[in-house]
C-alpha positions as CSV (number, residue, x, y, z in Angstrom):
1,M,-0.1,0.0,-0.1
2,I,0.9,3.6,-0.6
3,R,-0.4,6.5,1.7
4,V,-1.1,9.4,-0.6
5,T,-2.6,12.7,-0.3
6,L,-6.1,12.7,-2.4
7,D,-8.7,15.8,-3.1
8,L,-10.9,13.6,-1.2
9,T,-11.9,13.5,2.3
10,C,-13.0,10.6,4.9
11,S,-16.8,10.7,5.4
12,I,-15.8,9.1,9.2
13,C,-13.1,11.5,10.0
14,D,-12.5,14.4,7.2
15,H,-8.8,13.3,6.4
16,D,-7.5,13.8,3.3
17,Q,-4.6,10.7,3.3
18,F,-5.5,7.5,1.7
19,Y,-4.0,4.1,1.5
20,L,-3.8,2.9,-2.3
21,P,-3.2,-0.7,-3.4
22,V,0.1,-1.1,-5.7
23,R,0.5,-4.9,-5.7
24,A,-2.0,-7.0,-7.6
25,D,-1.9,-9.3,-4.6
26,E,-3.3,-6.4,-2.0
27,R,-6.9,-5.7,-1.6
28,Q,-8.3,-3.3,-4.3
29,Q,-9.8,-1.0,-2.0
30,V,-9.0,2.6,-0.7
31,R,-9.0,3.0,2.8
32,C,-8.4,6.1,4.6
33,A,-5.1,6.4,6.3
34,N,-6.2,7.7,9.6
35,C,-9.5,5.5,10.5
36,T,-8.7,3.0,7.7
37,A,-12.8,3.2,6.8
38,F,-13.6,1.9,3.2
39,K,-13.8,5.1,0.6
40,C,-13.8,3.1,-2.5
41,Y,-12.2,0.3,-5.0
42,S,-9.6,1.5,-7.0
43,A,-10.7,0.7,-10.0
44,D,-13.9,3.5,-9.5
45,L,-11.1,5.7,-8.2
46,E,-9.4,5.8,-11.5
47,K,-12.5,5.8,-13.3
48,A,-13.2,9.0,-12.1
49,M,-9.7,10.4,-12.2
50,I,-9.7,9.5,-16.1
51,A,-12.9,11.6,-16.6
52,L,-11.7,14.4,-14.4
53,S,-8.6,14.4,-16.6
54,R,-10.8,14.5,-19.7
55,D,-13.0,17.3,-18.5
56,R,-10.0,19.6,-17.7
57,K,-8.7,19.0,-21.4
58,R,-12.0,19.7,-22.8
59,R,-12.3,22.9,-20.6
60,S,-8.9,23.9,-21.4
61,G,-9.3,23.4,-25.1
62,Q,-12.7,25.7,-25.0
63,E,-11.0,28.3,-23.0
64,R,-8.2,28.2,-25.9
65,A,-10.5,28.7,-28.5
66,N,-12.5,31.3,-26.9
67,A,-9.4,33.4,-26.1
68,A,-8.3,33.2,-29.8
């Protein structure tokens, strides 16, 4: 597991650091680094991060088009 700070908060203790699995043999759950509450599955987090990245790129492209 790796401990990371995310732009999320734990719904139990409001902490912003989480444990993410890094090896295939680890449980694929994202857990709060403070109280170990379950947040989500790593696959769901990955999908959400990809969607956010697409939205940011799309908005950035629209801003450049509007500036021109």
